[in-house]
Backbone as CSV, one residue per row, in Angstrom:
resi,resn,N_x,N_y,N_z,CA_x,CA_y,CA_z,C_x,C_y,C_z
1,UNK,14.352,10.126,-36.584,14.479,10.320,-34.882,13.534,10.863,-34.314
2,UNK,12.866,10.554,-33.239,11.867,11.117,-32.588,12.356,11.304,-31.056
3,UNK,11.697,12.553,-30.650,12.052,12.897,-29.277,10.904,12.721,-28.521
4,UNK,11.110,12.566,-27.122,9.974,12.015,-26.064,9.488,13.202,-25.373
5,UNK,9.351,14.261,-26.046,8.501,15.613,-25.648,7.468,16.030,-26.757
6,UNK,6.355,16.254,-25.695,5.299,16.683,-26.734,4.651,17.980,-25.582
7,UNK,4.684,19.078,-26.252,4.073,20.279,-25.573,2.904,20.940,-26.002
8,UNK,2.015,20.044,-26.643,0.971,21.000,-27.128,-0.216,19.646,-26.985
9,UNK,-1.210,19.483,-26.134,-1.971,18.371,-26.261,-3.335,18.867,-25.598
10,UNK,-4.689,18.423,-25.833,-5.907,18.735,-25.509,-6.391,17.343,-24.596
11,UNK,-7.257,17.834,-23.885,-8.137,16.616,-23.039,-9.683,17.198,-23.237
12,UNK,-10.543,16.405,-22.662,-11.889,16.597,-23.047,-12.352,17.809,-22.067
13,UNK,-11.429,18.322,-21.188,-11.753,19.578,-20.421,-11.810,20.675,-21.518
14,UNK,-11.354,20.686,-22.718,-11.669,21.551,-23.677,-12.262,20.620,-24.882
15,UNK,-11.601,20.655,-25.973,-12.015,20.014,-27.138,-11.343,18.487,-27.506
16,UNK,-10.480,18.123,-26.681,-10.200,16.786,-26.577,-10.912,15.648,-26.354
17,UNK,-10.568,14.469,-26.762,-11.523,13.243,-26.465,-11.308,12.304,-25.130
18,UNK,-9.920,12.936,-24.551,-9.559,11.959,-23.726,-9.474,12.559,-22.515
19,UNK,-10.153,12.060,-21.191,-9.843,12.626,-20.071,-8.463,12.976,-19.543
20,UNK,-8.089,13.965,-18.887,-6.706,14.179,-18.359,-5.960,12.938,-17.979
21,UNK,-6.466,12.126,-17.400,-5.770,10.774,-16.958,-5.670,9.883,-17.909
22,UNK,-6.501,9.878,-19.011,-6.468,9.172,-20.360,-5.444,9.798,-21.098
23,UNK,-5.126,10.931,-20.963,-4.017,11.398,-21.971,-2.844,11.264,-21.312
24,UNK,-2.677,11.319,-20.270,-1.483,10.865,-19.482,-0.925,9.304,-19.890
25,UNK,-2.145,8.788,-19.733,-1.838,7.122,-19.825,-1.583,6.867,-21.263
26,UNK,-1.845,7.427,-22.300,-1.512,7.404,-23.531,-0.151,7.921,-23.805
27,UNK,0.081,9.032,-23.101,1.664,9.618,-23.429,2.301,8.519,-22.648
28,UNK,2.153,7.761,-21.790,2.769,6.467,-21.131,3.151,5.526,-22.197
29,UNK,2.090,5.211,-22.843,2.024,3.949,-23.917,2.995,4.556,-24.932
30,UNK,2.962,5.735,-25.237,3.807,6.295,-26.313,5.205,6.699,-26.070
31,UNK,5.537,6.107,-24.734,7.026,6.546,-24.063,7.573,7.988,-23.903
32,UNK,6.510,8.517,-23.856,6.777,10.140,-23.547,7.118,10.519,-22.167
33,UNK,8.312,10.842,-22.210,8.847,11.537,-21.058,8.306,12.944,-20.347
34,UNK,8.245,13.768,-21.661,7.428,15.288,-20.930,6.281,15.527,-21.763
35,UNK,5.221,15.904,-21.132,3.779,16.027,-21.782,3.315,17.316,-21.073
36,UNK,2.660,18.050,-22.006,2.066,19.475,-21.663,0.916,19.260,-21.792
37,UNK,-0.121,19.676,-20.879,-1.790,19.647,-20.904,-1.807,21.120,-21.420
38,UNK,-2.293,21.246,-22.854,-2.741,22.948,-23.140,-4.083,23.058,-23.437
39,UNK,-4.971,22.818,-22.624,-6.584,22.889,-23.074,-6.593,24.244,-23.530
40,UNK,-7.608,24.774,-24.148,-8.112,26.027,-24.601,-8.862,26.801,-23.461
41,UNK,-8.208,27.481,-23.114,-8.666,28.862,-22.168,-9.256,28.116,-20.855
42,UNK,-8.544,27.132,-20.319,-8.939,26.438,-18.941,-7.485,25.464,-18.677
43,UNK,-7.470,25.606,-17.180,-6.535,24.553,-16.624,-7.227,23.862,-15.821
44,UNK,-8.381,23.531,-16.194,-9.102,22.569,-15.042,-8.522,21.178,-15.243
45,UNK,-8.129,20.648,-15.965,-7.533,19.258,-16.284,-6.193,18.961,-15.537
46,UNK,-5.507,20.164,-15.228,-3.997,19.928,-14.899,-3.968,19.230,-13.465
47,UNK,-4.707,19.618,-12.644,-4.451,18.714,-11.339,-4.678,17.222,-11.460
48,UNK,-5.737,16.558,-12.307,-5.888,15.195,-12.353,-4.912,14.875,-13.255
49,UNK,-4.245,15.539,-14.325,-3.347,14.996,-15.131,-1.928,14.754,-14.297
50,UNK,-1.708,15.646,-13.616,-0.434,15.972,-12.555,-0.737,14.610,-11.722
51,UNK,-1.737,14.386,-11.105,-1.589,13.000,-10.082,-1.136,11.797,-11.058
52,UNK,-1.816,11.648,-11.950,-1.666,10.275,-12.843,-0.092,10.517,-13.323
53,UNK,0.314,11.693,-14.246,1.685,11.652,-14.465,2.798,11.358,-13.501
54,UNK,2.471,11.639,-12.096,3.440,11.273,-10.990,3.613,9.752,-10.783
55,UNK,2.353,9.318,-11.194,2.322,7.927,-10.397,3.019,6.947,-12.005
56,UNK,3.210,7.725,-12.933,3.432,6.828,-14.370,4.723,7.312,-14.765
57,UNK,5.640,8.168,-14.017,6.836,8.604,-14.351,6.781,9.748,-15.614
58,UNK,5.745,10.368,-15.740,5.751,11.192,-16.905,5.875,12.529,-16.297
59,UNK,6.649,13.282,-16.930,6.949,14.794,-16.452,5.735,15.741,-16.994
60,UNK,4.886,16.160,-16.257,3.553,16.899,-16.604,4.072,18.593,-16.480
61,UNK,4.099,19.132,-17.733,4.260,20.689,-17.708,2.663,21.184,-17.835
62,UNK,2.645,21.861,-16.663,1.075,22.509,-16.664,1.088,23.658,-18.056
63,UNK,-0.038,23.553,-18.470,-0.092,24.605,-19.558,-1.508,24.985,-20.172
64,UNK,-1.446,26.090,-20.981,-2.967,26.327,-21.560,-2.713,26.867,-22.750
65,UNK,-3.736,26.859,-23.517,-3.797,27.649,-25.041,-4.717,28.725,-25.066
66,UNK,-4.274,29.972,-25.174,-5.075,31.060,-25.050,-5.515,31.599,-26.334
67,UNK,-6.878,32.030,-26.316,-7.412,32.463,-27.443,-7.035,33.922,-27.697
68,UNK,-6.724,34.463,-28.760,-6.104,35.772,-29.001,-6.728,36.493,-30.392
69,UNK,-6.860,37.410,-30.242,-7.402,38.409,-31.541,-6.419,39.446,-31.744
70,UNK,-5.679,39.199,-32.886,-4.645,40.291,-33.392,-5.177,40.556,-34.943
71,UNK,-5.431,41.772,-35.186,-5.582,42.293,-36.417,-6.858,41.362,-37.042
72,UNK,-7.975,41.452,-35.954,-8.937,41.023,-36.696,-9.091,39.390,-36.882
73,UNK,-8.201,38.566,-36.427,-8.088,37.187,-36.589,-7.802,36.451,-35.431
74,UNK,-8.110,35.252,-35.222,-7.954,34.452,-34.072,-6.542,33.871,-34.144
75,UNK,-5.886,33.834,-33.187,-4.396,33.065,-33.107,-4.724,32.519,-31.656
76,UNK,-3.507,31.522,-31.642,-3.548,30.835,-30.149,-2.297,30.973,-29.634
77,UNK,-2.008,31.489,-28.588,-0.766,31.401,-27.665,-0.705,30.347,-26.408
78,UNK,0.210,29.467,-26.480,0.370,28.553,-25.623,1.199,28.989,-24.495
79,UNK,0.749,28.941,-23.382,1.413,29.086,-21.999,2.059,27.724,-21.620
80,UNK,3.343,27.771,-21.161,4.090,26.455,-20.824,4.618,26.834,-19.538
81,UNK,4.649,25.768,-18.343,4.942,25.718,-17.144,4.475,27.134,-16.394
82,UNK,3.413,27.001,-16.375,2.570,28.043,-15.602,2.189,27.607,-14.111
83,UNK,1.632,28.269,-13.517,1.133,28.052,-12.059,-0.455,28.336,-12.520
84,UNK,-1.126,27.225,-12.550,-2.730,27.092,-12.920,-3.438,27.798,-11.893
85,UNK,-2.895,28.130,-10.757,-3.820,28.539,-9.979,-3.640,30.406,-9.754
86,UNK,-2.794,30.936,-10.730,-2.395,32.167,-10.545,-3.730,32.806,-10.950
87,UNK,-3.944,33.994,-9.887,-5.187,34.786,-10.208,-5.450,35.563,-11.274
88,UNK,-4.412,36.120,-11.742,-4.323,36.677,-12.884,-4.711,36.005,-14.436
89,UNK,-4.074,34.694,-14.200,-4.298,33.910,-15.156,-5.787,33.670,-15.274
90,UNK,-6.213,32.831,-14.386,-7.365,32.207,-14.065,-8.417,33.316,-14.344
91,UNK,-8.492,34.302,-13.812,-9.485,35.527,-14.028,-9.748,35.905,-15.781
92,UNK,-8.331,36.055,-16.434,-8.494,36.290,-17.756,-9.074,35.091,-18.382
93,UNK,-9.069,34.070,-18.140,-9.411,32.623,-18.648,-10.752,32.786,-18.716
94,UNK,-11.197,32.916,-17.228,-12.593,32.810,-17.181,-13.252,34.163,-17.876
95,UNK,-12.816,35.285,-18.218,-13.450,35.794,-19.018,-13.756,35.546,-20.566
96,UNK,-12.431,34.755,-21.031,-12.661,34.308,-22.091,-13.619,33.000,-22.329
97,UNK,-14.113,32.627,-21.246,-14.838,31.358,-21.315,-16.328,32.005,-21.295
98,UNK,-16.444,33.178,-20.747,-17.578,33.809,-20.795,-18.098,33.967,-22.418
99,UNK,-16.931,34.465,-22.904,-17.105,34.827,-24.460,-17.378,33.600,-25.225
100,UNK,-16.682,32.614,-24.896,-17.030,31.183,-25.526,-18.678,30.996,-25.502
101,UNK,-19.204,31.304,-24.226,-20.474,30.743,-24.103,-21.259,31.352,-24.995
102,UNK,-21.215,32.978,-24.985,-21.999,34.012,-25.818,-21.528,33.518,-27.359
103,UNK,-20.690,33.227,-27.702,-20.354,32.894,-29.132,-21.188,31.282,-29.168
104,UNK,-21.319,30.524,-28.291,-22.118,29.353,-28.547,-23.697,29.876,-28.837
105,UNK,-24.157,30.769,-28.070,-25.550,31.444,-28.199,-25.646,31.759,-29.844
106,UNK,-24.863,32.670,-30.325,-24.867,33.098,-31.560,-24.758,32.270,-32.651
107,UNK,-23.703,31.039,-32.591,-23.619,30.248,-33.523,-25.079,29.376,-33.434
108,UNK,-25.656,28.984,-32.446,-26.913,28.209,-32.645,-27.954,28.903,-33.395
109,UNK,-28.034,30.436,-32.716,-28.909,31.133,-33.287,-28.926,31.284,-35.129
110,UNK,-27.328,31.268,-35.567,-27.168,31.349,-36.834,-27.479,30.110,-37.458
111,UNK,-27.236,29.074,-36.944,-27.655,27.697,-37.449,-29.126,27.544,-37.405
112,UNK,-29.642,27.824,-36.501,-31.359,27.812,-36.660,-32.133,28.665,-38.020
113,UNK,-31.163,29.535,-38.355,-31.919,30.221,-39.546,-31.688,29.424,-40.602
114,UNK,-30.814,28.374,-40.665,-30.377,27.147,-41.525,-31.484,26.002,-41.502
115,UNK,-32.533,26.315,-40.460,-33.370,25.270,-40.177,-32.479,24.219,-39.400
116,UNK,-31.341,24.464,-38.591,-31.082,23.133,-38.027,-31.241,23.454,-36.386
117,UNK,-32.241,23.107,-35.863,-33.003,23.405,-34.468,-32.143,22.779,-33.422
118,UNK,-32.264,23.388,-32.314,-31.630,22.783,-31.010,-30.033,22.572,-30.944
119,UNK,-29.283,23.284,-31.744,-28.020,23.406,-31.655,-27.461,23.466,-30.466
120,UNK,-27.658,24.421,-29.523,-26.991,24.737,-28.516,-27.389,23.563,-27.496
121,UNK,-28.488,23.239,-27.176,-28.673,22.361,-26.443,-28.040,20.767,-26.685
122,UNK,-27.928,20.641,-27.901,-27.484,19.373,-28.383,-26.001,19.461,-28.307
123,UNK,-25.591,20.714,-28.758,-23.811,20.663,-28.372,-23.456,20.570,-26.915
124,UNK,-24.449,21.128,-26.139,-24.113,21.435,-24.620,-23.898,19.934,-24.100
125,UNK,-24.674,19.286,-24.578,-24.831,17.670,-24.174,-23.503,17.046,-24.521
126,UNK,-22.644,17.422,-25.085,-21.515,16.751,-25.793,-20.375,17.561,-25.005
127,UNK,-20.287,18.168,-24.328,-19.272,18.828,-23.300,-19.034,18.379,-22.389
128,UNK,-17.606,18.216,-21.923,-17.383,17.226,-20.950,-16.702,18.220,-19.700
129,UNK,-16.206,19.247,-20.184,-15.625,20.260,-19.376,-16.355,21.706,-19.339
130,UNK,-15.432,22.584,-19.285,-15.951,24.033,-18.821,-16.337,24.996,-20.001
131,UNK,-15.862,24.504,-21.530,-15.807,25.127,-22.684,-16.728,24.578,-23.603
132,UNK,-17.482,25.560,-24.328,-18.224,24.956,-25.371,-17.379,25.266,-26.639
133,UNK,-16.740,24.549,-27.592,-15.995,24.875,-28.711,-16.971,24.596,-30.184
134,UNK,-16.163,25.215,-31.130,-16.859,25.036,-32.452,-16.596,23.563,-32.853
135,UNK,-15.681,22.851,-32.345,-15.702,21.423,-32.399,-16.943,20.606,-31.989
136,UNK,-17.351,21.100,-30.859,-18.687,20.471,-30.192,-19.779,20.599,-31.227
137,UNK,-19.558,21.898,-31.686,-20.899,22.071,-32.729,-20.638,21.151,-33.796
138,UNK,-19.399,21.084,-34.404,-19.378,20.138,-35.486,-19.584,18.737,-35.152
139,UNK,-19.272,18.182,-33.925,-19.721,17.023,-33.555,-21.264,16.991,-33.608
140,UNK,-21.860,17.721,-33.012,-23.378,17.792,-33.175,-23.801,17.649,-34.381
141,UNK,-23.391,18.328,-35.305,-23.950,18.274,-36.489,-23.461,16.968,-37.557
142,UNK,-22.222,16.502,-37.147,-22.235,14.942,-37.680,-23.243,14.047,-37.034
143,UNK,-23.247,14.283,-35.724,-24.108,13.307,-34.991,-25.654,13.111,-35.660
144,UNK,-26.148,14.409,-35.803,-27.539,14.574,-36.534,-27.737,14.788,-37.923
145,UNK,-26.648,14.056,-38.746,-26.697,13.820,-40.051,-26.619,15.217,-40.830
146,UNK,-26.214,16.070,-40.470,-26.075,17.241,-41.236,-25.010,17.429,-41.926
147,UNK,-23.695,16.423,-41.538,-22.560,16.522,-42.220,-21.914,15.147,-42.156
148,UNK,-21.025,14.777,-42.855,-20.410,13.433,-42.662,-19.180,13.391,-41.766
149,UNK,-18.547,14.472,-41.820,-17.251,14.342,-40.758,-17.367,15.891,-40.207
150,UNK,-16.474,15.893,-39.355,-15.987,17.510,-38.758,-15.550,18.285,-39.952
151,UNK,-14.543,17.795,-40.616,-13.835,18.621,-41.553,-15.184,19.231,-42.509
152,UNK,-16.199,18.455,-42.888,-17.137,19.192,-43.601,-18.078,19.818,-42.899
153,UNK,-18.284,19.448,-41.418,-19.038,20.807,-40.723,-18.450,22.004,-40.387
154,UNK,-17.156,22.434,-40.618,-16.587,23.562,-40.593,-16.471,23.907,-42.044
155,UNK,-16.131,23.320,-42.936,-16.291,23.701,-44.485,-17.912,24.183,-44.825
156,UNK,-18.711,23.507,-44.373,-20.196,24.063,-44.803,-20.658,24.911,-44.000
157,UNK,-20.374,24.948,-42.401,-21.136,25.888,-41.541,-20.372,26.648,-40.769
158,UNK,-19.150,26.420,-40.100,-18.521,26.733,-39.098,-17.383,27.538,-39.333
159,UNK,-16.845,27.418,-40.587,-15.542,28.208,-40.714,-15.763,29.375,-41.107
160,UNK,-14.829,30.367,-41.037,-14.946,31.784,-41.630,-15.621,32.017,-42.797
161,UNK,-16.577,32.959,-42.610,-17.463,33.232,-43.616,-18.691,32.322,-43.574
162,UNK,-18.892,31.406,-43.180,-19.724,30.499,-43.268,-21.079,30.770,-42.511
163,UNK,-22.169,29.977,-42.879,-23.352,30.470,-42.282,-23.528,30.313,-40.433
164,UNK,-22.399,29.545,-39.866,-22.523,29.489,-38.601,-21.286,30.113,-37.880
165,UNK,-20.629,31.040,-38.750,-19.309,31.696,-38.112,-19.785,32.766,-37.081
166,UNK,-19.415,32.839,-36.205,-19.542,34.002,-35.079,-18.194,34.511,-34.436
167,UNK,-18.143,35.731,-34.875,-16.384,36.394,-34.359,-16.945,36.794,-33.015
168,UNK,-15.549,36.589,-32.678,-15.387,36.927,-30.994,-14.116,37.834,-30.972
169,UNK,-14.214,38.774,-30.109,-12.782,39.615,-29.738,-12.041,38.894,-28.366
170,UNK,-11.132,37.965,-28.703,-10.477,37.510,-27.463,-9.745,38.416,-27.087
171,UNK,-8.815,37.689,-26.312,-7.737,38.463,-25.349,-6.864,38.989,-26.425
172,UNK,-5.860,40.166,-26.238,-5.189,40.620,-26.845,-3.855,40.103,-26.817
173,UNK,-2.979,40.227,-27.579,-1.546,39.747,-27.730,-0.961,40.138,-26.439
174,UNK,-1.094,41.425,-26.122,-0.175,41.805,-24.868,-0.848,41.355,-23.369
175,UNK,-2.400,40.850,-23.540,-3.128,40.431,-22.643,-2.600,38.770,-22.190
176,UNK,-2.730,38.286,-23.226,-2.255,36.554,-23.172,-0.707,36.575,-22.643
177,UNK,0.157,37.340,-23.288,1.731,37.224,-22.664,1.418,37.489,-21.454
178,UNK,0.888,38.628,-20.966,1.122,39.210,-19.530,0.697,38.033,-18.805
179,UNK,-0.639,37.549,-18.888,-1.110,36.348,-18.148,-0.364,35.330,-17.970
180,UNK,0.061,35.001,-19.176,1.191,33.645,-18.940,2.263,33.998,-18.187
181,UNK,3.093,35.083,-18.232,4.079,35.622,-17.713,4.089,35.687,-16.106
182,UNK,2.669,36.436,-16.163,2.197,36.423,-14.607,2.177,35.239,-13.801
183,UNK,1.891,34.179,-14.582,1.622,32.879,-14.024,2.944,32.154,-13.928
184,UNK,4.171,32.808,-14.298,5.367,32.383,-14.140,5.789,31.252,-15.407
185,UNK,5.075,31.435,-16.394,5.049,30.623,-17.667,6.024,31.277,-18.913
186,UNK,5.999,30.594,-19.786,6.413,30.908,-21.041,5.521,31.031,-22.423
187,UNK,5.703,31.895,-22.886,4.274,32.145,-24.048,5.256,31.597,-25.393
188,UNK,3.947,31.009,-26.201,4.461,30.266,-27.493,3.399,30.501,-28.518
189,UNK,3.868,30.849,-29.811,2.938,31.008,-30.812,2.601,29.660,-30.874
190,UNK,1.391,29.291,-31.057,1.054,27.723,-31.540,0.793,27.676,-32.796
191,UNK,1.112,26.444,-33.320,0.940,26.144,-34.869,0.985,26.949,-36.054
192,UNK,2.082,27.774,-35.905,1.984,28.982,-36.724,1.610,28.814,-38.337
193,UNK,1.886,27.381,-38.843,1.705,27.234,-40.321,-0.048,27.141,-40.503
194,UNK,-0.490,27.206,-39.461,-2.366,27.096,-39.694,-3.058,28.306,-40.157
195,UNK,-2.377,29.439,-39.957,-2.991,30.697,-39.861,-3.331,31.216,-41.011
196,UNK,-2.402,31.055,-42.181,-2.811,31.201,-43.651,-2.646,32.825,-43.776
197,UNK,-1.599,33.265,-43.228,-1.323,34.775,-43.408,-0.008,34.825,-44.287
198,UNK,0.278,35.878,-45.157,1.304,36.219,-45.822,2.511,36.334,-45.168
199,UNK,3.701,36.478,-45.672,4.909,36.624,-45.302,4.992,37.899,-44.481
200,UNK,4.628,39.222,-45.045,4.613,40.403,-44.228,3.906,40.239,-43.041
201,UNK,2.579,39.548,-42.753,2.178,39.527,-41.680,2.561,38.673,-40.586
202,UNK,3.060,37.519,-41.228,3.812,36.683,-40.205,4.883,37.346,-39.643
203,UNK,5.505,38.140,-40.339,6.679,38.952,-39.957,6.061,40.040,-38.903
204,UNK,5.041,40.684,-39.046,4.532,41.636,-38.166,4.077,41.179,-36.887
205,UNK,3.299,39.822,-37.323,3.254,39.146,-35.879,4.057,38.924,-35.098
206,UNK,5.116,38.452,-35.565,6.353,37.907,-34.575,6.989,39.109,-33.823
207,UNK,7.073,40.072,-34.949,7.684,41.335,-34.211,6.704,42.092,-33.085
208,UNK,5.305,41.805,-33.162,4.682,42.537,-32.185,4.773,41.293,-31.019
209,UNK,4.520,40.081,-31.101,4.755,39.197,-30.081,6.147,39.483,-29.599
210,UNK,7.075,39.541,-29.998,8.697,39.586,-29.522,8.296,41.155,-28.757
211,UNK,7.857,42.310,-28.965,7.623,43.376,-28.296,6.930,43.216,-27.301
212,UNK,6.071,42.364,-27.074,5.137,41.968,-25.731,5.956,41.038,-25.018
213,UNK,7.005,40.277,-25.127,7.769,39.782,-24.621,7.566,38.221,-24.800
214,UNK,7.133,37.781,-25.864,7.091,36.585,-26.325,8.228,35.834,-26.050
215,UNK,8.184,34.438,-25.805,9.224,33.568,-25.698,9.554,32.592,-26.872
216,UNK,8.684,32.030,-27.474,8.822,31.033,-28.284,7.717,30.790,-29.489
217,UNK,8.062,29.989,-30.016,7.288,29.681,-31.432,7.283,28.090,-31.762
218,UNK,6.260,27.620,-32.215,6.017,26.097,-32.279,6.672,25.514,-33.731
219,UNK,7.834,25.442,-33.705,8.670,25.203,-34.970,7.893,23.918,-35.552
220,UNK,7.470,22.873,-34.839,7.205,21.495,-35.371,5.814,21.491,-34.375
221,UNK,4.721,21.413,-35.263,3.261,21.294,-34.836,2.816,19.809,-35.764
222,UNK,1.847,19.321,-35.297,1.286,18.182,-35.738,0.433,18.552,-36.999
223,UNK,-0.270,19.581,-37.067,-1.076,19.973,-37.947,-0.559,20.697,-39.063
224,UNK,0.758,20.628,-39.184,1.430,21.450,-40.404,2.266,20.644,-41.030
225,UNK,2.740,21.074,-42.475,3.339,19.923,-43.252,4.916,19.865,-42.570
226,UNK,5.417,18.762,-42.716,6.824,18.913,-42.361,7.845,19.692,-43.213
227,UNK,7.442,19.935,-44.303,8.315,20.738,-45.327,8.594,22.096,-45.086
228,UNK,7.591,22.872,-43.820,7.782,24.084,-43.910,8.676,24.135,-42.323
229,UNK,9.102,23.038,-41.629,9.621,23.304,-40.409,11.067,24.174,-40.664
230,UNK,11.819,23.853,-41.871,12.952,24.899,-41.895,12.767,26.418,-41.854
231,UNK,11.695,26.586,-42.425,11.171,27.984,-42.397,10.910,28.370,-41.027
232,UNK,10.137,27.995,-40.191,10.049,28.257,-38.988,10.803,28.103,-37.905
233,UNK,11.882,27.309,-38.071,13.122,27.176,-37.470,14.257,28.619,-37.698
234,UNK,14.035,29.079,-39.184,14.548,30.344,-39.257,13.957,31.568,-38.701
235,UNK,12.921,31.393,-38.759,12.212,32.624,-37.959,12.094,32.648,-36.660
236,UNK,12.376,31.404,-35.830,12.594,31.419,-34.966,14.104,31.909,-34.430
237,UNK,15.059,31.605,-35.229,16.432,32.202,-34.865,16.622,33.518,-35.276
238,UNK,15.828,33.984,-36.348,15.767,35.510,-36.734,15.314,36.414,-35.628
239,UNK,14.175,36.109,-34.962,13.362,36.721,-34.063,13.696,36.345,-32.673
240,UNK,14.774,35.679,-32.481,15.359,35.135,-31.243,14.354,34.710,-30.325
241,UNK,13.705,33.762,-30.933,12.581,32.891,-30.092,13.250,31.453,-29.971
242,UNK,12.694,30.924,-28.706,12.737,29.621,-28.215,11.891,28.845,-29.353
243,UNK,12.160,27.470,-29.546,11.404,26.650,-30.461,10.861,25.479,-29.555
244,UNK,9.542,25.278,-29.863,8.499,24.379,-29.255,8.400,23.302,-30.067
245,UNK,7.798,22.414,-29.621,7.114,21.321,-30.428,6.093,20.727,-29.771
246,UNK,4.911,20.317,-30.689,3.536,19.886,-29.943,2.868,19.373,-31.062
247,UNK,2.261,17.852,-30.651,1.373,17.320,-31.978,-0.157,18.064,-31.840
248,UNK,-0.354,19.018,-30.897,-1.634,19.353,-31.129,-2.747,18.318,-30.936
249,UNK,-2.552,17.133,-30.121,-3.251,16.013,-29.813,-4.587,16.360,-29.343
250,UNK,-5.768,15.690,-30.068,-6.993,16.008,-29.548,-7.527,14.803,-29.295
251,UNK,-7.282,13.669,-30.290,-7.888,12.378,-30.164,-7.110,11.219,-30.814
252,UNK,-7.536,9.995,-30.447,-6.843,8.989,-30.823,-7.054,8.771,-32.313
253,UNK,-8.181,9.179,-32.920,-8.643,9.163,-34.253,-8.259,10.291,-35.170
254,UNK,-7.481,11.114,-34.639,-6.989,12.174,-35.555,-6.560,12.019,-36.669
255,UNK,-6.119,12.714,-37.775,-5.807,12.437,-39.171,-3.933,12.907,-39.045
256,UNK,-3.713,13.826,-37.987,-2.287,14.115,-38.015,-1.804,13.689,-36.828
257,UNK,-0.566,14.113,-36.571,0.454,13.139,-35.714,0.023,12.344,-34.529
258,UNK,0.312,11.316,-34.303,0.005,10.789,-32.919,1.004,11.504,-31.908
259,UNK,0.194,11.278,-30.811,0.660,12.023,-29.565,2.353,11.688,-29.282
260,UNK,2.799,12.628,-29.230,4.524,12.306,-29.256,5.388,12.157,-30.420
261,UNK,4.588,11.820,-31.306,5.442,11.351,-32.652,5.861,12.339,-33.401
262,UNK,6.846,13.066,-32.736,7.438,14.237,-33.417,8.680,14.191,-33.823
263,UNK,9.377,14.844,-34.717,10.576,14.491,-35.494,11.389,15.442,-34.329
264,UNK,12.959,15.390,-34.670,13.717,16.388,-33.951,13.696,17.840,-34.616
265,UNK,13.863,18.711,-33.686,14.281,19.903,-34.015,15.158,20.153,-34.878
266,UNK,15.486,21.143,-35.859,16.550,21.305,-36.308,17.479,21.852,-35.487
267,UNK,18.748,21.594,-35.689,20.080,21.984,-34.816,20.066,23.703,-34.780
268,UNK,19.591,24.162,-35.649,19.759,25.766,-35.459,18.853,26.388,-34.083
269,UNK,17.916,25.654,-33.673,16.892,25.732,-32.866,17.360,25.660,-31.258
270,UNK,16.958,26.570,-30.515,17.297,26.612,-29.115,16.035,26.046,-28.533
271,UNK,16.035,24.929,-28.036,14.387,24.192,-27.516,14.195,24.928,-26.241
272,UNK,12.718,25.102,-26.269,11.934,25.804,-25.148,12.349,25.239,-23.742
273,UNK,12.396,24.154,-23.789,12.574,23.270,-22.610,13.895,23.179,-21.976
274,UNK,14.793,23.715,-22.661,16.087,24.455,-21.958,15.833,25.232,-20.780
275,UNK,14.897,26.115,-21.063,14.694,27.386,-20.169,14.257,26.665,-18.545
276,UNK,13.765,25.403,-18.720,13.554,24.984,-17.404,14.794,23.967,-16.527
């Protein structure tokens, strides 16, 4: 059984391949009724997506994926049903984009030490929106023959501890939740299965998130194995968090779940969309 709700998807305004309009039209093709646009640290694609969604009878949920540093590790907090014009949120995201640009310069400098020249200019040429992501750098490395695919680019150059890794102090957990709440939205821990942290740290993260007023966790994510869904469903229940679902869609060519092709939530979960 599948559901027609997908609350985590990206456009080329951040590191996705499709335009906001293209993403909505793909959602329509997949018979999605509800789609959230959740680009990294920007809301610039929401206006275009909203216009096309209204024309195609797709319910568009305005969202964002905020970069967070917690205990020296990067996490992502999705904001759902936000006001994309809220000043507190837009100012916070603008600051994160500045940090992204500084990181891009540092990554390029590190790659130059490995005899990879013009990485910054070449990567910036691939950017369609307002942020430079590591995915753009990975695509530059593939396009110029340094790697066979994006996965190899991260494994060789861009992942943690690799030659092109540049650490950034993103927003705090408190800041991210505050910005999202200030914009009238709900704060959701994105793709928890990706963080590769132990049981104790996961419980510490959830406890801190709850203390900050966090609202939900992605129980189902396109980038996690389906066999861990019951585990995250139990954690959602234990911490009295709502459950969200999202494919984390970036591209029609991605290897994980297609946009909207999500299984149903376990019955013990309280869906986050019930809040609306």
